[in-house]
C-alpha positions as CSV (number, residue, x, y, z in Angstrom):
1,M,-0.2,-0.1,0.2
2,R,1.2,3.2,-0.9
3,S,2.3,6.0,1.6
4,R,-0.5,8.5,2.4
5,G,2.6,11.3,2.5
6,A,5.5,12.2,4.8
7,Q,4.9,11.5,8.1
8,N,7.8,13.5,9.7
9,G,7.4,12.4,13.0
10,G,3.2,13.2,12.8
11,R,0.4,12.2,11.4
12,R,0.5,11.3,7.8
13,L,-0.8,14.4,5.2
14,G,-3.3,11.8,3.8
15,D,-4.9,10.8,7.2
16,I,-5.6,14.5,7.8
17,L,-7.1,15.2,4.5
18,L,-9.5,12.0,4.7
19,E,-10.2,13.3,8.4
20,K,-11.1,16.4,8.0
21,R,-13.3,16.1,4.5
22,F,-10.9,17.8,2.3
23,V,-11.0,14.8,-0.1
24,N,-11.9,11.2,-0.2
25,D,-9.8,8.0,-0.7
26,E,-10.2,8.2,-4.9
27,Q,-8.7,11.9,-5.4
28,L,-6.0,10.9,-2.7
29,E,-5.1,7.6,-4.8
30,R,-5.0,9.8,-7.8
31,A,-2.7,12.3,-5.9
32,L,-0.4,9.8,-5.3
33,S,-0.2,8.7,-8.4
34,Y,0.7,11.9,-9.8
35,Q,3.2,12.2,-7.2
36,N,5.0,9.3,-7.9
37,E,5.1,9.8,-11.8
38,N,6.4,13.8,-11.4
39,G,8.1,14.0,-8.5
40,A,6.1,16.1,-7.0
41,R,5.2,16.6,-3.2
42,L,1.5,15.4,-1.9
43,G,0.2,18.8,-1.7
44,E,1.4,20.0,-5.0
45,A,-0.2,17.2,-6.3
46,L,-3.6,17.7,-4.8
47,L,-3.6,21.3,-5.5
48,K,-2.9,20.8,-9.3
49,L,-5.4,18.1,-9.8
50,G,-8.1,20.8,-8.1
51,F,-8.9,18.3,-5.3
52,V,-7.9,20.9,-2.5
53,S,-7.5,24.4,-2.2
54,D,-5.0,26.7,-0.9
55,E,-6.5,27.7,2.6
56,Q,-7.7,23.6,2.7
57,L,-4.1,22.4,2.6
58,A,-2.8,25.0,4.6
59,Q,-5.0,23.8,6.7
60,A,-3.9,20.3,7.3
61,L,-0.6,21.0,7.2
62,A,-0.9,23.1,9.9
63,S,-2.9,20.7,11.5
64,Q,0.0,18.1,10.8
65,K,2.8,19.9,12.6
66,H,0.7,21.8,15.1
67,L,1.5,25.5,13.8
68,P,-0.9,28.1,13.9
69,I,-1.6,29.9,10.2
70,V,-1.0,33.3,9.7
71,P,-3.3,35.8,7.3
72,L,-0.8,37.3,5.3
73,G,-3.3,39.0,3.1
74,E,-4.4,40.7,6.9
75,I,-1.1,41.8,8.3
76,F,2.3,43.3,6.8
77,P,5.7,41.4,7.5
78,N,8.5,43.5,9.4
79,P,10.6,45.4,6.9
80,R,13.9,44.9,9.4
81,A,12.9,41.0,9.5
82,V,12.1,40.5,6.0
83,G,15.4,42.5,4.8
84,L,17.2,39.4,6.5
85,L,17.1,37.4,4.0
86,T,17.4,38.0,-0.1
87,E,14.1,38.0,-2.3
88,K,15.8,35.2,-5.1
89,F,16.0,33.0,-1.7
90,I,12.0,33.5,-0.2
91,R,11.1,33.5,-3.6
92,A,12.7,30.3,-4.2
93,R,12.2,28.6,-1.0
94,Q,8.8,29.8,-0.1
95,V,9.5,32.0,3.1
96,I,9.4,35.1,4.7
97,P,10.3,36.5,7.7
98,V,6.9,37.9,9.3
99,D,8.2,39.7,12.8
100,F,10.5,38.9,15.6
101,D,9.5,37.3,19.3
102,R,12.3,38.3,21.2
103,D,15.4,36.7,19.5
104,A,13.4,34.3,17.7
105,L,12.5,35.2,13.5
106,I,8.9,33.8,12.9
107,V,8.8,32.8,9.4
108,A,5.4,32.2,7.4
109,M,6.0,29.2,5.1
110,V,3.8,27.3,2.3
111,N,5.3,23.8,3.5
112,P,5.9,23.9,6.7
113,L,7.6,20.3,6.2
114,D,10.5,21.7,4.9
115,V,13.2,21.3,7.2
116,V,16.3,22.3,5.3
117,T,14.9,25.8,4.6
118,L,14.2,26.1,8.2
119,D,17.6,25.1,9.0
120,D,18.9,27.8,6.0
121,V,16.8,30.4,7.6
122,R,18.5,29.5,10.9
123,V,21.9,29.8,9.6
124,M,21.5,33.0,7.5
125,T,20.2,34.9,9.8
126,G,21.4,34.2,13.2
127,H,18.6,33.4,14.7
128,E,16.3,31.0,16.0
129,V,13.2,30.5,13.6
130,M,9.7,29.7,14.4
131,P,7.3,28.7,11.5
132,V,3.7,29.2,11.1
133,V,1.7,28.6,7.8
134,T,0.4,30.5,4.9
135,T,-1.3,29.9,1.9
136,H,0.5,29.5,-1.7
137,T,-1.9,32.4,-2.4
138,A,-1.3,34.8,0.3
139,F,2.5,33.9,-0.3
140,T,2.5,35.1,-3.3
141,E,0.5,38.4,-3.2
142,T,2.4,39.6,0.1
143,V,6.0,38.6,-1.6
144,D,5.1,40.9,-5.1
145,Y,3.5,43.8,-3.1
146,F,6.5,43.9,-0.6
147,F,9.2,43.5,-3.7
148,S,7.2,45.8,-6.2
149,N,7.5,49.6,-6.6
150,K,5.3,50.5,-4.1
151,G,4.5,54.1,-4.0
152,S,4.4,56.8,-6.4
153,L,5.0,60.6,-5.1
154,S,3.4,63.6,-7.0
155,E,5.2,66.0,-8.8
156,A,6.7,67.2,-5.7
157,D,9.8,65.4,-6.1
158,R,10.4,66.1,-9.4
159,D,12.3,69.0,-9.0
160,E,15.9,69.9,-11.0
161,I,18.9,68.5,-10.1
162,G,21.3,71.0,-8.1
163,S,25.0,71.7,-7.9
164,G,27.4,71.3,-5.2
165,A,26.2,69.7,-2.2
166,V,22.8,70.0,-2.8
167,A,23.2,68.2,-5.9
168,E,25.1,65.2,-3.7
169,D,22.2,65.0,-0.7
170,R,19.8,64.8,-4.3
171,R,22.2,62.2,-5.9
172,I,22.1,59.8,-2.7
173,A,18.1,60.9,-2.4
174,E,17.5,59.6,-5.3
175,E,19.1,55.8,-5.1
176,K,16.8,53.3,-5.6
177,S,17.9,51.7,-2.4
178,V,16.7,54.7,-0.2
179,V,14.1,55.5,-2.5
180,A,12.6,51.4,-1.5
181,L,13.5,52.0,1.8
182,V,11.6,55.0,2.6
183,N,8.8,53.7,0.6
184,D,8.9,50.5,2.4
185,I,8.5,52.6,5.6
186,L,5.6,54.3,4.2
187,D,3.5,51.1,2.9
188,S,3.9,49.3,5.9
189,A,2.9,52.8,8.5
190,I,-0.3,53.1,5.8
191,K,-1.1,49.4,5.8
192,R,-0.6,49.4,9.9
193,R,-3.4,52.3,10.1
194,A,-0.5,54.3,11.8
195,S,-1.4,58.4,12.3
196,D,2.3,59.6,12.0
197,V,6.1,58.3,11.1
198,H,8.4,59.5,13.6
199,F,12.4,59.6,12.1
200,E,13.9,60.3,15.0
201,P,18.0,60.4,15.3
202,Q,20.4,58.9,17.5
203,L,24.1,58.5,18.2
204,Y,24.8,55.4,16.5
205,E,21.7,55.1,13.9
206,M,18.1,56.7,13.2
207,I,15.4,54.9,15.4
208,V,11.4,55.0,13.5
209,R,8.7,54.6,15.3
210,I,4.9,54.9,14.0
211,R,1.9,56.1,16.3
212,I,-1.2,53.7,16.3
213,D,-4.0,54.7,17.7
214,G,-2.9,57.2,18.9
215,V,0.5,55.3,21.2
216,L,4.1,55.1,19.5
217,H,5.5,51.6,18.4
218,P,8.9,51.3,17.5
219,F,9.2,49.7,13.9
220,S,12.5,49.9,12.9
221,E,16.0,51.4,13.0
222,I,18.3,52.7,10.1
223,P,21.8,53.2,9.7
224,N,23.3,56.0,10.2
225,D,25.4,56.2,6.5
226,V,22.0,56.0,5.1
227,K,20.5,58.4,7.5
228,G,20.8,61.6,5.2
229,G,20.2,60.4,2.0
230,V,16.7,59.5,3.8
231,I,16.4,62.8,5.2
232,S,16.8,64.1,2.2
233,R,14.5,62.2,0.2
234,L,11.8,63.0,3.1
235,K,12.6,66.8,2.5
236,I,12.1,66.3,-1.5
237,M,9.0,64.8,-0.8
238,G,7.9,68.1,1.0
239,D,9.3,70.6,-1.6
240,M,11.5,71.6,1.3
241,D,15.0,72.7,1.4
242,I,17.3,70.2,1.6
243,A,20.4,72.9,2.3
244,E,18.9,74.1,5.2
245,K,19.8,71.9,7.9
246,R,19.9,74.9,10.9
247,L,16.0,75.7,10.8
248,P,13.0,73.7,11.4
249,Q,10.7,73.4,7.8
250,D,7.1,72.1,6.9
251,G,6.2,70.5,3.7
252,R,3.4,68.6,1.9
253,A,3.0,65.7,-0.4
254,T,0.9,62.9,-1.7
255,Y,1.8,59.4,-1.5
256,R,0.3,57.5,-3.9
257,S,0.3,53.4,-2.3
258,P,-0.9,50.3,-4.0
259,D,-4.1,50.7,-2.0
260,Q,-4.3,54.5,-1.3
261,T,-3.6,57.9,-1.6
262,V,-2.3,59.3,1.3
263,D,-1.8,63.2,2.1
264,L,1.9,63.9,3.6
265,R,1.9,66.7,6.3
266,I,6.1,66.7,7.0
267,A,8.0,68.5,9.8
268,S,12.0,68.9,10.0
269,I,13.3,69.8,13.4
270,P,17.3,70.1,14.4
271,T,18.3,68.0,17.1
272,A,21.6,67.1,18.7
273,Y,22.4,64.2,15.9
274,G,20.8,65.6,13.3
275,E,16.8,66.3,11.7
276,N,14.4,64.8,13.4
277,M,11.7,64.0,10.5
278,T,7.6,63.7,11.5
279,I,4.8,62.7,8.9
280,R,1.3,62.9,10.1
281,L,-0.2,60.6,7.5
282,L,-3.9,62.4,6.7
283,D,-6.4,59.8,5.2
284,E,-9.7,62.1,3.9
285,S,-11.7,58.8,4.4
286,M,-10.8,59.4,8.5
287,F,-13.2,61.9,8.2
288,E,-15.6,60.7,6.6
289,I,-18.0,59.6,9.4
290,S,-21.8,60.4,10.6
291,L,-23.1,62.1,13.6
292,E,-24.4,58.7,15.0
293,E,-20.4,56.7,14.0
294,L,-19.2,59.2,16.2
295,G,-20.3,57.3,20.1
296,M,-21.9,60.1,21.7
297,S,-25.0,58.2,23.3
298,E,-28.7,58.5,22.8
299,S,-29.1,62.0,24.8
300,E,-25.5,63.2,24.2
301,L,-26.4,63.6,20.5
302,M,-29.8,64.7,21.0
303,V,-28.0,67.7,22.5
304,F,-25.6,68.2,19.9
305,R,-28.4,68.1,16.6
306,R,-30.2,70.4,18.9
307,A,-27.9,73.1,19.2
308,L,-26.6,72.2,15.4
309,T,-30.4,73.2,14.4
310,R,-29.7,77.0,15.9
311,P,-29.9,80.0,13.6
312,H,-27.2,81.5,15.4
313,G,-24.8,80.9,18.9
314,Q,-21.5,79.1,19.0
315,I,-20.8,75.7,19.5
316,L,-17.0,74.7,20.7
317,I,-15.6,71.5,20.6
318,T,-12.6,70.8,23.1
319,G,-10.4,68.4,23.8
320,P,-6.1,68.1,22.9
321,T,-4.2,67.4,19.5
322,G,-5.2,64.3,18.4
323,S,-8.2,64.1,19.9
324,G,-10.9,64.0,17.0
325,K,-12.2,67.2,17.1
326,S,-11.9,67.6,13.5
327,T,-13.9,64.4,12.8
328,T,-16.6,65.6,15.0
329,L,-16.6,69.2,12.7
330,Y,-16.5,68.1,9.7
331,S,-19.5,65.1,10.6
332,A,-21.7,68.0,11.9
333,L,-20.9,70.3,8.8
334,E,-21.6,66.9,6.7
335,E,-25.0,66.9,8.6
336,I,-26.0,70.9,8.5
337,N,-24.5,71.4,5.0
338,K,-27.8,72.2,2.6
339,P,-28.5,73.6,-0.1
340,S,-30.2,76.6,1.7
341,V,-27.6,77.5,4.3
342,K,-24.1,79.1,3.0
343,I,-21.2,77.7,4.8
344,Y,-17.5,79.2,4.6
345,T,-15.0,77.4,6.7
346,V,-11.1,79.1,8.0
347,E,-8.9,76.3,8.5
348,D,-5.4,75.2,9.1
349,P,-4.9,72.7,6.9
350,V,-8.1,72.1,5.1
351,E,-8.1,68.3,6.1
352,R,-11.0,67.6,4.3
353,K,-12.5,68.9,1.2
354,M,-16.5,69.2,0.9
355,P,-18.9,69.9,-1.5
356,G,-21.2,72.8,-1.4
357,V,-18.6,74.1,1.5
358,L,-16.5,77.3,0.4
359,Q,-13.4,76.7,2.5
360,S,-10.3,78.8,3.0
361,Q,-6.8,78.0,4.3
362,V,-4.7,80.5,6.6
363,K,-1.4,82.0,5.5
364,P,0.0,83.6,8.5
365,T,3.3,84.3,6.2
366,I,1.0,87.0,4.2
367,G,-0.9,88.0,7.2
368,L,-4.2,85.8,6.5
369,T,-4.6,84.9,9.9
370,F,-7.8,83.0,11.7
371,A,-8.8,86.7,12.7
372,A,-8.0,88.1,9.5
373,A,-10.0,85.9,7.7
374,L,-12.8,85.7,9.8
375,R,-13.5,89.5,9.3
376,S,-13.8,89.1,5.8
377,L,-16.2,86.0,6.4
378,V,-18.7,88.5,8.0
379,R,-19.0,90.2,5.5
380,S,-19.6,87.9,2.8
381,D,-23.5,86.8,4.2
382,P,-22.2,83.0,5.1
383,D,-24.9,81.4,7.8
384,I,-22.3,78.8,9.2
385,I,-18.7,79.5,10.3
386,M,-16.4,77.0,11.3
387,I,-13.5,78.0,12.4
388,G,-10.4,75.2,12.5
389,E,-9.0,76.6,15.8
390,I,-10.1,79.6,18.4
391,R,-5.9,80.5,19.4
392,D,-5.6,83.8,20.4
393,R,-7.9,86.9,22.2
394,E,-9.0,88.3,19.0
395,T,-9.8,85.1,16.9
396,A,-12.1,84.7,20.3
397,I,-13.7,88.0,19.8
398,I,-14.8,88.0,16.3
399,A,-15.9,84.5,16.2
400,T,-17.9,85.9,19.5
401,E,-19.2,88.3,18.2
402,A,-20.0,87.1,14.7
403,S,-22.4,84.1,17.1
404,L,-24.5,87.3,18.1
405,T,-25.0,88.8,14.7
406,G,-27.0,85.8,13.3
407,H,-24.6,83.7,12.6
408,L,-23.8,80.0,13.7
409,V,-19.9,79.4,14.9
410,L,-18.5,76.0,15.0
411,S,-14.8,76.0,16.4
412,T,-12.6,74.5,18.2
413,L,-10.6,75.1,21.7
414,H,-7.7,73.5,23.7
415,T,-9.2,72.7,27.1
416,N,-9.2,69.8,29.6
417,D,-13.2,69.3,29.5
418,A,-16.3,71.5,29.0
419,P,-16.8,73.3,31.7
420,S,-12.9,74.9,31.6
421,T,-13.8,75.9,28.4
422,I,-15.7,79.1,29.7
423,T,-13.1,80.3,32.2
424,R,-10.8,79.6,29.3
425,L,-12.8,81.8,27.3
426,A,-12.5,84.6,29.8
427,E,-8.7,84.2,30.2
428,M,-8.6,84.9,27.0
429,G,-10.2,88.1,27.3
430,V,-13.6,87.5,26.1
431,P,-16.4,89.1,28.5
432,P,-18.5,86.8,30.3
433,Y,-21.6,88.3,29.5
434,L,-20.8,88.2,25.8
435,T,-19.9,84.4,26.5
436,A,-23.0,83.6,28.4
437,S,-25.0,85.2,25.2
438,S,-23.7,83.2,22.2
439,L,-22.4,79.9,23.5
440,E,-24.6,77.2,23.4
441,C,-23.3,73.8,23.5
442,V,-20.2,72.6,24.6
443,V,-18.3,69.3,23.6
444,A,-15.1,67.9,25.2
445,Q,-13.8,64.4,24.2
446,R,-11.3,62.1,24.0
447,L,-10.1,58.7,21.5
448,A,-9.7,55.8,23.6
449,R,-8.1,52.4,22.0
450,R,-10.5,50.0,21.2
451,L,-10.6,46.2,22.0
452,C,-9.5,44.1,19.6
453,P,-12.7,42.3,17.9
454,H,-10.9,39.5,16.7
455,C,-8.2,38.1,20.0
456,L,-11.4,39.5,22.6
457,A,-13.0,36.6,24.0
458,T,-15.9,36.8,25.7
459,D,-15.1,35.0,28.5
460,V,-11.5,36.8,29.1
461,L,-12.7,39.2,31.6
462,K,-11.4,40.6,34.8
463,P,-12.9,41.9,38.2
464,M,-12.9,45.8,37.8
465,H,-12.2,48.0,41.0
466,M,-13.7,50.6,41.5
467,T,-13.7,54.1,43.3
468,E,-17.4,54.6,45.7
469,A,-17.9,57.6,43.0
470,E,-17.7,54.8,40.3
471,R,-20.1,52.2,42.1
472,A,-22.7,55.3,43.1
473,F,-22.4,56.2,38.9
474,L,-22.7,52.6,38.2
475,G,-25.0,51.6,40.5
476,S,-23.2,48.1,40.8
477,H,-20.6,47.1,42.5
478,E,-19.5,43.5,40.9
479,V,-18.7,44.1,37.2
480,S,-16.2,43.0,34.7
481,I,-14.1,44.0,32.1
482,G,-12.5,43.3,28.9
483,V,-9.0,42.5,28.6
484,A,-6.7,43.4,25.8
485,V,-5.1,39.9,24.6
486,G,-3.2,40.7,21.6
487,C,-3.3,38.6,18.7
488,R,-1.6,39.0,15.0
489,R,-4.1,40.9,13.4
490,C,-3.5,44.1,16.4
491,Y,0.0,43.3,16.1
492,G,-0.2,41.9,19.9
493,T,-1.7,44.9,21.3
494,G,-4.8,43.5,22.0
495,Y,-6.3,47.1,20.2
496,S,-7.8,47.5,16.6
497,G,-8.7,51.5,16.2
498,R,-10.3,54.0,18.5
499,L,-13.7,55.0,20.1
500,G,-14.7,58.5,21.4
501,I,-15.5,59.2,24.8
502,F,-17.6,62.6,25.1
503,E,-18.7,64.9,27.7
504,V,-21.9,67.0,26.4
505,L,-22.6,70.7,28.0
506,P,-25.9,72.3,27.4
507,V,-25.5,75.9,27.8
508,T,-28.6,76.5,30.2
509,R,-30.2,79.4,31.9
510,Q,-28.7,78.4,35.1
511,I,-25.2,77.9,33.3
512,K,-25.4,81.3,31.7
513,Q,-26.4,82.5,35.3
514,A,-23.0,81.3,36.5
515,M,-20.9,82.1,33.7
516,T,-22.4,85.9,34.3
517,E,-22.0,85.7,37.6
518,G,-18.0,84.2,37.2
519,A,-18.6,80.8,38.7
520,T,-15.5,79.0,38.5
521,S,-15.2,75.8,36.1
522,D,-15.5,73.4,39.2
523,A,-18.7,75.0,40.2
524,I,-20.3,75.5,36.3
525,R,-18.9,71.5,36.3
526,D,-21.1,70.6,39.9
527,A,-24.2,72.8,38.1
528,A,-23.7,71.0,35.2
529,V,-23.5,67.2,36.5
530,G,-26.5,67.9,38.5
531,A,-28.6,68.8,35.2
532,G,-27.6,65.3,33.9
533,M,-23.9,65.9,32.0
534,T,-21.8,62.9,31.7
535,T,-18.4,63.7,32.2
536,L,-15.4,62.2,30.2
537,R,-14.9,59.6,32.8
538,Q,-18.1,58.5,33.4
539,D,-18.7,57.9,29.3
540,G,-15.3,56.2,29.2
541,L,-16.7,53.6,31.7
542,R,-20.3,52.5,30.4
543,K,-18.1,52.0,27.5
544,V,-15.2,49.9,29.3
545,L,-19.2,48.2,30.7
546,R,-19.9,47.3,26.9
547,H,-16.3,45.6,26.5
548,L,-15.0,48.1,24.0
549,T,-12.1,49.5,25.8
550,T,-10.4,49.4,29.2
551,I,-10.1,50.7,32.4
552,D,-6.2,51.9,31.5
553,E,-7.4,52.9,28.4
554,V,-10.1,55.6,30.0
555,R,-7.6,56.6,32.7
556,R,-4.8,56.9,29.7
557,V,-6.6,59.8,28.1
558,T,-9.4,61.1,31.1
559,M,-6.4,61.7,33.5
């Protein structure tokens, strides 16, 4: 009787395929005959004859060797790991490094029974090897994508080559290896949904870190002999002066990856070991969120929508940088954008282009500040005005006066919570009686990381230790919360994506009275909570109990 597949110290592959009912006895016999005639492996024979799919063969091989299956189509290999092997070796042996687990190298293999390849990888890289299984299709697509000419730049990088030291910097920056390295980093950052990429020069190397869901993660290291070329390349992308290395610079570019087009904001700043480069990745689709998708409760959403229907007044969105204020503003504008109203915006920069909305970008270098643009806008017959940010007394006064003369004004402010917004305006020089007359609603918000739905198991829970105030608010003494477990899809963090935590303060008659009397932010907060306002911490706790995030995340963003 013929062998039903190599045994390798475990069950035979053929027996596993029969057990899983992927093939029947007749199909297995035909595959074994094909294997003997052509010298192919049993798995190759089964695929060639069309008896099993890529996924079925991978499941059987994984079961035979007791190995996990890695979804290469849903994750992106660590470029530093892939760089340990040549493209020729990776394609020939059908093995690709995925990531590191401490000192071990995780490699995805189409054929995990290939012990010769495992030994060769161990010798070539100097790392212990941890094999995982992938399908042939996923392997081919990942390798083709990784080693292709991944991204392309817009016209910003097509300037003519200069002369002298600048020409040399530009020549290095245009080298194929430098261009490929920068493209690899950007493609991987986009694939991982990063919002920022940091190139940080150190004494012996340049560290690259990426910010995912608001938290920085180490990504890779760039040798010092390549550092200068990478910095010059990034400057060329942003249409910046590559000869200027003593002063900070800002630039913009459009980067086209195979999957999407992303706007880049590039900033450089000199440091002791060279120029630090930071890239903000702006995907317009991240702003395309409806009000319902923001994460407000029904009562909070009702208060916010009621304020948006006012014919005039001021609505302020507050929070630190990166808390989602722009997304909330765009969602609000999307809802109230109708042919019957005229909407103007003044932004720095314009992050999302909206049909039917007239959008202006400030240019302080020529005197076009928020205040200067606002003075012109109020004479242009607007119904609704959106100001990207209130930064100074002049802008705050003009915005307040515009809201008192028949305009609905939406803007943002940097404060810790909703009640402190009122005292912040007073500190900026806006008389309390004007704020009381104009302000309709204040929304404070934060972004917390959302628990990864793929690795979160409903039975992975732990008791939640609460303060007396938290117990009183929740009306419970025994509650459980989800735990950030970590899987390959979330890169071991336990989180995937973010959700909003909100504090919506309606400016009621009692609040207006307290404002005119010069009440402190604490007094205003007590009055608002007494009237039913949910604080940021309380809203976060509600989302913790729904297993959407963790108590550690709520504490991190609301402290």
